[in-house]
C-alpha positions as CSV (number, residue, x, y, z in Angstrom):
1,X,-28.8,21.7,-1.1
2,X,-28.1,19.1,1.5
3,X,-27.3,20.1,5.1
4,X,-23.7,19.6,6.3
5,X,-24.6,16.5,8.4
6,X,-26.1,14.8,5.3
7,X,-23.0,15.7,3.3
8,X,-20.8,14.1,6.0
9,X,-23.0,11.0,6.0
10,X,-22.7,10.6,2.2
11,X,-18.9,11.1,2.4
12,X,-18.5,8.4,5.1
13,X,-20.6,6.0,3.0
14,X,-18.3,6.7,-0.1
15,X,-15.1,6.2,1.9
16,X,-16.3,3.0,3.5
17,X,-15.6,1.3,0.1
18,X,-11.8,1.9,0.5
19,X,-10.1,-0.5,2.9
20,X,-6.7,-1.3,1.4
21,X,-4.7,1.0,3.7
22,X,-6.9,2.3,6.5
23,X,-4.1,4.3,8.1
24,X,-3.7,6.4,5.0
25,X,-7.5,6.5,4.4
26,X,-8.1,7.8,7.9
27,X,-5.3,10.4,7.6
28,X,-6.8,11.6,4.3
29,X,-10.3,11.8,5.9
30,X,-8.9,13.9,8.7
31,X,-7.3,16.3,6.2
32,X,-10.5,16.5,4.2
33,X,-12.7,17.4,7.2
34,X,-10.2,20.0,8.2
35,X,-10.1,21.5,4.7
36,X,-13.9,21.5,4.6
37,X,-14.1,23.4,7.9
38,X,-11.4,25.8,6.7
39,X,-13.5,26.4,3.6
40,X,-16.5,27.2,5.7
41,X,-14.6,29.6,7.9
42,X,-13.1,31.4,5.0
43,X,-16.5,31.7,3.3
44,X,-18.0,33.1,6.6
45,X,-15.1,35.6,6.8
46,X,-16.1,36.8,3.3
47,X,-19.7,37.3,4.4
48,X,-21.0,34.8,1.8
49,X,-24.6,33.6,1.9
50,X,-25.5,30.5,4.0
51,X,-26.0,28.6,0.7
52,X,-22.6,29.6,-0.5
53,X,-21.0,28.6,2.8
54,X,-22.5,25.1,2.4
55,X,-21.2,24.9,-1.1
56,X,-17.7,25.9,0.1
57,X,-18.0,23.1,2.8
58,X,-19.0,20.6,0.1
59,X,-16.1,21.6,-2.1
60,X,-13.8,21.0,0.8
61,X,-15.3,17.5,1.3
62,X,-14.9,16.6,-2.4
63,X,-11.6,18.2,-3.2
64,X,-9.5,15.1,-2.5
65,X,-12.1,12.5,-3.6
66,X,-9.7,11.3,-6.3
67,X,-7.1,10.4,-3.6
68,X,-8.9,7.3,-2.5
69,X,-8.4,5.5,-5.9
70,X,-4.8,6.6,-5.7
71,X,-4.4,4.9,-2.4
72,X,-5.9,1.7,-3.9
73,X,-3.6,1.8,-6.9
74,X,-0.3,3.0,-5.4
75,X,-0.8,2.3,-1.6
76,X,0.6,5.7,-0.9
77,X,0.1,9.4,-1.7
78,X,2.7,11.3,-3.6
79,X,2.1,14.7,-5.2
80,X,4.7,14.1,-7.8
81,X,3.0,10.9,-9.0
82,X,1.7,10.6,-12.6
83,X,-1.7,10.2,-10.9
84,X,-3.4,13.6,-10.9
85,X,-5.9,13.4,-8.1
86,X,-7.5,16.7,-9.0
87,X,-8.3,15.5,-12.6
88,X,-9.3,12.1,-11.4
89,X,-11.7,13.5,-8.8
90,X,-13.1,15.8,-11.4
91,X,-13.8,12.8,-13.7
92,X,-15.4,10.8,-10.9
93,X,-17.7,13.6,-9.9
94,X,-18.6,14.5,-13.5
95,X,-19.4,10.9,-14.3
96,X,-22.2,10.8,-11.7
97,X,-20.7,10.8,-8.2
98,X,-21.5,14.5,-7.7
99,X,-25.2,13.8,-7.9
100,X,-25.0,11.7,-4.7
101,X,-23.7,14.7,-2.8
102,X,-25.9,17.6,-4.0
103,X,-29.5,17.5,-5.1
104,X,-29.5,20.6,-7.3
105,X,-27.4,21.1,-10.5
106,X,-26.9,24.9,-10.2
107,X,-23.5,24.5,-8.5
108,X,-22.1,21.7,-10.6
109,X,-19.7,23.8,-12.7
110,X,-18.3,25.6,-9.6
111,X,-17.7,22.4,-7.7
112,X,-16.2,20.5,-10.6
113,X,-13.9,23.5,-11.5
114,X,-12.7,23.9,-7.9
115,X,-11.9,20.2,-7.5
116,X,-10.0,20.1,-10.8
117,X,-8.1,23.3,-10.1
118,X,-7.2,22.9,-6.5
119,X,-3.9,21.1,-7.1
120,X,-2.7,23.0,-10.1
121,X,0.2,25.4,-10.0
122,X,-1.8,28.3,-11.2
123,X,-5.6,28.9,-11.7
124,X,-7.0,28.8,-15.2
125,X,-7.3,32.4,-16.4
126,X,-10.7,31.7,-18.1
127,X,-12.6,31.1,-14.8
128,X,-15.7,33.2,-14.1
129,X,-15.6,35.4,-11.0
130,X,-17.6,33.0,-8.9
131,X,-15.5,30.0,-10.1
132,X,-12.3,31.8,-9.1
133,X,-13.8,32.7,-5.7
134,X,-14.5,29.2,-4.7
135,X,-11.2,27.9,-6.2
136,X,-9.3,30.4,-4.1
137,X,-11.3,29.5,-1.0
138,X,-10.5,25.8,-1.5
139,X,-6.8,26.4,-2.4
140,X,-6.4,28.5,0.8
141,X,-8.2,26.0,3.0
142,X,-6.0,23.2,1.6
143,X,-2.7,25.0,2.2
144,X,-3.7,26.0,5.7
145,X,-4.2,22.3,6.6
146,X,-1.0,21.2,4.8
147,X,0.9,23.6,7.0
148,X,-0.9,22.4,10.1
149,X,0.0,18.8,9.3
150,X,3.6,19.7,8.9
151,X,3.7,20.7,12.6
152,X,3.1,17.0,13.4
153,X,6.4,15.2,13.6
154,X,4.8,12.1,12.1
155,X,4.5,14.1,8.8
156,X,8.2,15.0,8.7
157,X,9.5,11.4,8.5
158,X,10.9,11.9,5.0
159,X,13.1,14.8,6.0
160,X,16.3,12.9,6.8
161,X,18.7,15.4,5.4
162,X,21.9,14.6,3.5
163,X,24.6,17.0,4.8
164,X,25.5,17.7,1.2
165,X,22.0,18.8,0.2
166,X,21.9,22.5,-0.8
167,X,18.9,24.6,-1.8
168,X,18.8,24.9,-5.6
169,X,19.5,28.4,-6.9
170,X,16.3,28.5,-9.0
171,X,14.3,27.5,-5.9
172,X,16.0,30.1,-3.8
173,X,15.3,32.8,-6.5
174,X,11.7,31.9,-6.8
175,X,11.3,32.1,-3.1
176,X,12.6,35.6,-2.7
177,X,10.6,36.6,-5.8
178,X,7.6,35.6,-3.7
179,X,6.5,32.8,-6.1
180,X,5.2,29.4,-5.5
181,X,7.6,26.5,-6.4
182,X,6.5,23.7,-8.6
183,X,7.5,20.1,-7.8
184,X,9.4,19.9,-11.1
185,X,12.1,22.3,-9.6
186,X,12.7,20.3,-6.4
187,X,16.0,18.4,-6.6
188,X,16.4,17.4,-2.9
189,X,14.8,17.5,0.6
190,X,16.0,21.1,1.2
191,X,14.1,22.3,-1.9
192,X,11.0,20.6,-0.4
193,X,11.3,22.6,2.8
194,X,11.5,25.8,0.8
195,X,8.5,24.8,-1.2
196,X,6.5,24.3,1.9
197,X,7.4,27.8,3.2
198,X,6.5,29.3,-0.2
199,X,2.9,28.0,0.1
200,X,2.1,31.3,1.8
201,X,2.7,33.1,-1.4
202,X,-0.4,31.4,-2.9
203,X,-2.8,32.4,-0.1
204,X,-5.5,34.9,-1.0
205,X,-7.6,35.9,2.0
206,X,-7.0,37.8,5.3
207,X,-8.4,34.9,7.3
208,X,-5.9,32.5,5.8
209,X,-2.9,34.7,6.5
210,X,-4.1,35.3,10.1
211,X,-4.7,31.6,10.7
212,X,-1.2,30.6,9.6
213,X,0.4,33.4,11.6
214,X,-1.7,33.0,14.8
215,X,-1.0,29.2,14.8
216,X,2.8,29.8,14.2
217,X,2.7,27.0,11.6
218,X,5.9,28.1,9.8
219,X,7.9,28.4,13.1
220,X,6.7,25.1,14.4
221,X,7.4,23.3,11.2
222,X,11.0,24.5,11.1
223,X,11.5,23.6,14.7
224,X,10.6,20.0,13.9
225,X,13.4,19.8,11.4
226,X,16.9,18.8,12.4
227,X,18.7,21.4,10.4
228,X,22.3,22.4,10.9
229,X,25.0,24.7,9.5
230,X,24.4,26.9,6.5
231,X,21.1,25.3,5.7
232,X,19.7,26.2,9.2
233,X,20.8,29.8,8.7
234,X,19.3,30.1,5.3
235,X,16.0,28.4,6.2
236,X,15.6,30.6,9.3
237,X,16.0,33.6,7.1
238,X,13.4,32.3,4.7
239,X,11.0,31.6,7.5
240,X,11.4,35.1,8.8
241,X,10.9,36.5,5.2
242,X,7.7,34.4,4.8
243,X,6.3,35.5,8.1
244,X,7.0,39.1,7.1
245,X,5.2,38.6,3.9
246,X,2.1,37.4,5.7
247,X,2.3,40.3,8.1
248,X,2.4,42.8,5.2
249,X,-0.6,41.1,3.6
250,X,-2.6,41.3,6.8
251,X,-1.7,45.0,7.1
252,X,-2.8,45.6,3.5
253,X,-6.1,43.9,4.1
254,X,-6.7,45.9,7.3
255,X,-6.1,49.2,5.4
256,X,-8.5,48.1,2.6
257,X,-11.3,47.2,5.0
């Protein structure tokens, strides 16, 4: 198993081949390193072995490896694109790229599964216990950084709200049922805002809930949006509900520990 510094060197070498849109490439690199560090911290919080902590870090580095071909092909990154970056990354790694990042084959299935599953609405029910563990670590780490980035106003450029936009009833229902919201249900920008708040329903670990709460990611995100009228009232209530959900999860974890 390579050390973290070697994993980083190999990743930089891989990314150096992609130069079509360096602004997006560098933004994606920033996200990937943050996710990898989140994976490592979650793994540490779960008292995993040093080897498993390095595997978690590597999975974070590789989780969006398929995005770079998407940048080359589409010159942008959209989650509702027909380009499934999780599946594409899985194929790249399976076809030989993974061998450049890890010199033992014992972890291949875990890494490949985590990369492929990280952007799916729900985890495959046939996963082994260890596969599910690393998938959940990655999915939490990814969502933590998505919420972090939404605090940066440069990531809210597409939220120019039409005053006639209303939150779809199905989206509203799923939110208060504490369910994640698939892209297929989003009909407007207000639905997108609710989808972001609902990311907390798919978090798994105490570290993840505490990180999002301590950093006030939901509050800062909503503050960045120029909401008015009924939409502002509804979103503020949803933000309060989501924060309450996280507080309850943290309390449950404390009682179980």
